[in-house]
N, C-alpha and C positions, 0 to 999 in steps of 0.2 A: 916257886912259891908253893907250899903244900896247903891243901884245903884244911880248914878247921873242922874236924868231925863233929864237934859239939854244937856248932852254929847251925841253926835251921834256916833254910831258904824262905823267902817270903811266901812261896806257894805252900810250903809245909806248914807254916804258921797259920795261913788262912784256912787250911783244911781242918785245923783244930778248933777254930773259932765258930761257935754256933751263931745263927742269925740273932740280931737284937730282938729283945722281947717286945711284943706288940706290933711287929712289922708283918707285912703280908708274906714275906719269906718265912717267918716263924710260924705263921698260920699254915702255910703250905707244908712245912715240916710236920706240924701237928696232924694234918690230914693224912699225910703219907705214913705217919707212925701208927695209925690205927690198925688194929689186927685185921680188919676187913679190907683195908686199903681204900683207894679212891680211884674213880675213873678220871681221865683228863678233863672231860666235859664237866663233871661235878666239881672238880677242883677249880676250874676256870669260873664257873658260876659262883662258887663260894667266895672267890677273891675279887670278882668283878672284872676279870681279865679275859682277853681273847685266848683261845686254846693254844695258839702259837707262842704267846707270851708265857703262858704257864709251862709249856714244854721247854722253852728256852731257860726258864728259871730252874726247872728240874736239872737241866744240863749244867747250869751254874752250881747247883748243889752237889752234883756228882764231882765236879772239878774241885769243890771244897772238901771232898772226902766222904760224902754220903754215898752209901751203896743202895741204889734204888732198883728194885726188881720190877719187871713188867710181866704180868701174867696174862697171856692171850686167852680169850674165851670164845668158843664157837658162836658166831652170830651176835656177839655182844661186845661192847667196848672193853678194851684191856683194863686190868686193874694194876695200879702202881702202888708200891709200898716200900718203905725203908726197911732194910733187913734189921731185925732186932739186935743182932750182934755187931752192927755197924756203929 
C-alpha cells in the first residue's frame, strides 16, 4: 500500500489550527505574540495558572507548530515570544 501524499496526518492538521478565540490558550498566544514577549511568571499571572501549567501549555503550542523562542536574561526571568515568521 502506498501512502497518499496529499492526505495530512492528524498532527499536521492540528499544527495548522489556531486556538479557539476567547480561550486561555488564545490569550497565551496573544501574550507570546507581543514584540516585547512575556515572562513565564507574568503569563501565569495573566492566565490565573501555575507556572508549570503555563509552561506545559507552551509545550503544547510548540507541538501544534508554533515556534516559541526563549530569551535568557542575566539575573532576570527569561522572555518568551512567538517568532513573527511562525
